[in-house]
N, C-alpha and C positions, 0 to 999 in steps of 0.2 A: 387523604394524606398517604403518600407513598413511602415505602421503606427503601432507602438508597444506601449503597456502599460507594463512598468516594475514594478512588484509588489515584493518588497523585504521584507524579515523577518529579521530585525537586531538582533533578539534573536537567530538565527541559530548558531550552534556551530562554524562554520568556516567562519562566516560573518565578514568582516572588512569594515570600511568606505573607506579605500584606494582602496580595490577591487571594491567597488560599484562605486567610481568615475572613476576608470580605465575602468570599463565595460561601463559606460555611454559614455565615450570618444570613445570607440571602436564601439559601436552600432550606435552612431550618425554620424559616417563617411558615413554610407550607408542608415540608416533608420531615420525616425522621431520618437523620443522616448519621452514618458511622464513617469516620475518616480513618484510612489506613495508609501505611507507607511501605510499599514493596521493596525488598532488598535486591531483587534480581528479576529477570524476565520470567523465570520459572515461578517465582514467588507471586508475581502479578497474576499469572494463570491460575495458581492455586487459590489465591484470595477470591478471584471471580468465581471459581468452581464452588468454593465454600459458601459464597453468597447465594448461588443457585440452590444448594442443599438446604441452607438456612431459611429459605423462603423470602428473600429480598425481592422487591419489585423490579429494581434496576441497578445497574452498576455504572457509575460515572467515572470516566477516564479523563484525568486532567494532565495534559502534557502534549507531546507530539504524536506523530503517526505510530511510533514504536510502542508506546504504552497502549494506544488504542488497539493495535494489532494483537498484543499479548492478552489483554482483557477479553477481547472478542472471541478468542479461541475457545473459552469455556462457556460462552453464551450461545453459540451457534446450535440451533436445533432445540433451544429451550424457549420458554415464555418470558424469561427475564430479559429486559431491554437494555440496550447500550445507549448511554448519553455521553457526549463529548464536550469538554471544555478545552479549547485549543490554547496551548501554551508552548508549542514547539517552533521549529524553524520554518517549515513550509505548510504544515497542517492541511495536507491534501484532502484527507477524508472529511474533515470538518467543512471545507469549502464545497465538496461535492454534496454534502447533506444540506448546505445552505445556511450554516450557522454563522453568527457574528464572528469576526476575526479576533476579538478580545474575549478572554475567558470569563471576565466579570460580566460582560454583556450576555454571553451565552448562558451564564448561571441565572441571570434575571429571566431569560426566556424559559429556562427549565423550571423556574419557580412559578411560571404562569401557565397559559394555555399552550399546549404543544400538540403535534401529531405523532402518531406511532406508525412507522412505515416499514413494510417488509423489505429486506435488503438481500440481493443475491451475492453469493460468494463463489470462489473457485477453490475446490478442495484438491490438495496436492499430496499424493502418496509417493514418497521419494526414498532413494537409497543413497546414503552418504558414502564418501570415499573409503571409510573404514568398514563398510559393509552393513552398518546399522540402518534400519528402516524407520521412517517417521511419517507422520501424517499431520498436515497443518492446513489452514484456510487463509486465502488472500481476500481482503475486503475490496480492494480497488485496483491492484496491479500485481503482476508477477511476470517473471522472465528468467531465462537461463542464458549465461554467457555474457554478451556485450553489455547490457544495461546493468547487470549485477556487478560486473567488474568496475563500471563507472561508480556505482554506489560504494563499493569497497574502497576504491581509491579516494573518494571524497571523504569517507569517514576517517581516513588517516590524518586529516587536518581538521579536527573538530573546531578549533578556533575560527578558521576561515568559514566553516559551515555555519556557525552561530552568527558570525558578523555579516557575512555576505549572502547567505541563504542560496537562492536559486542561481545567482551569478556564479557562486563557487562551483555548483554542479555543472553549469554550462562550461566554465573554464576547464574543469577536470575532464569533461567529455571530449572537448576539442583537443586538449593536451594528449589524451590517450589515443585519439585518432591519429595524431601526428607521430607519436612515439611507438605505438604498438598495433592498434587495430587495423591499420591499413596494410600491414604485412601478415596478418594472421590468416592461417588456412582454415577453411570450414571443417571442423571435426565433430560437430554435434549433429546427430541424426534426428530429424523431426518427422513425426508421422501424425496425420490428422485425417481420419475417415477416408483412407485410401490414397491420400496425397503424401508424398515424402520429398525431402530435400536435405542437403547438408548445409549447415550454417555456422557462423561465428556467434550468433545470438538469435534468440526468438523471444518476442514479447507478446503477451496476451492482453487484449483490451476488452473489458466487459462493462466499463463505464466511460464516460468522457473523461479523459485523463489530462492532468496538468503537466506541463513539460518542465525541463530544467530551466526554462526561461520565465519562470514565475507564473503569473495568473493566466497567461496565454494557454488555451486548451489545445490539445492535440487529438486528432482522429486519423486513423490510418486510411479511412475512406470517408466520403461525405455522409454516409449513412451511420446511424447509431449502431453500435455492436449488437447483434441479435443471433445467438446469445453472446458469442465471442468472435472477435476478429484478431487474427494473428499477423504479426509482422515478422517475417523470416528474413534475416540479413545474411546473405550468402557471402558477399565480399563488400568492403567499404574502402576503396582506395581514396587517397587524399583529393584527387582531382574531382571527385564527386561531391565534396563537401558543399560548394556553393549551390548545386542543384538540390542537395538534401535539405539545406536550410530553407530554400524557397518552398519545397514541397511539404515541409513540416506543417505549415500554416494554411495549406491549400487542399489538404486531404487527398493528395495525389501521389502518395509514396509508392503505390503499386506500379506506377508508370516508370519508375527509375530502375535502370539495369543494376542487378545485384540484390534487389529487394523483391520479395514476394509478399502479397497480401492475400490471406485466405479468410473468407467471410463465412458466416453461418456455422461456425465450429462449436460443437457441444462438448467435445473432449479431444485431447491430443496427448502425445507422449514424446519424451526425448530420451536419447541414449548417447553416451559419450565414452570413448575409450580412455580419454584423459579427463579427470574430474573437472567439472565446470561449475561455476558459482550459480546458486539459486537465490533470487531475491523475491521477497513477498512484502508488498506495501512499503517498499523502500528500505527493508531490513534484509541484510544478507544472512540467510539461514545456514549456509554452509556450502561445501562443494559436493556435487552429486555425480553419480555415474548413470543414473536413470531416474525418471520421474513421470508420473501420470497426472494429468490435469483434467478435472471434471467440473463443469458448470452446475451450480445448484441454485435454483430460483427460491426466493423468499425464505432464506435460511436463518435470518437474524432480524430481530426487531430493533429499529433505530429511532431515536427521538429526533424530530426535526421541527422547524418553525410551523406554526399553525397554518392551516390552509387559508388562502386568500379568498 
């Protein structure tokens, strides 16, 4: 019998009180469960840190990728495992782990036989535009500039995000390309192990990623990232949109003019004279003037389906 802390985000798009009560009944049949309600992102991190100190076996995050990201920050580098009950809009992390799409089904899995899997992260040491420094970890995606700006724009219309999900992100991305990104000059300097370039955005891939187009996965190259693959976007004029859409699903983005794909990256850094947005796991952390990214293998224990 494990001792679990259930941290739920009632603002998640698919959260219901009925599901939460059902999940508690399911989990308490086999585990000792304490349910808590964080009041903020910082509170979620504190609750998870307290669970580590208090000797809990695992922390269960119920909600979308946001609550998963916050809870995981305090579990990385510890023996306390992360379990996820997806109740958000896209639930990218839960899909990558191979969990059921419904939180109640995921809870039934957690109450039975599961596997405990080591999970890599990318640690980011960054300086915000006000000069403050911070340190966070990305579980499945991170980037500066382009994609972070799309995330920020999509978040300004939460109703459309909840109702239309991935379609809303795709619409936002295309709209920004038409109105802004095609005219933007590359002002972000990227350096990775001797390679440098100026970009409007850079994205790091260290897992197979899901796109703004829903369940369709995206790889910058045909090979799985090992350890990281970077997509450096130098320019993105509108006339390249049809070619970009074709290459998104054929893992041939590096063949397109204005894009560079760097493979085998263990660490990289960015610097920008004008503050550029940083996103981690689909959450905009803030605008940064510099940031360093380092791949860390096997940094987090994650609950997944039992081995076949």
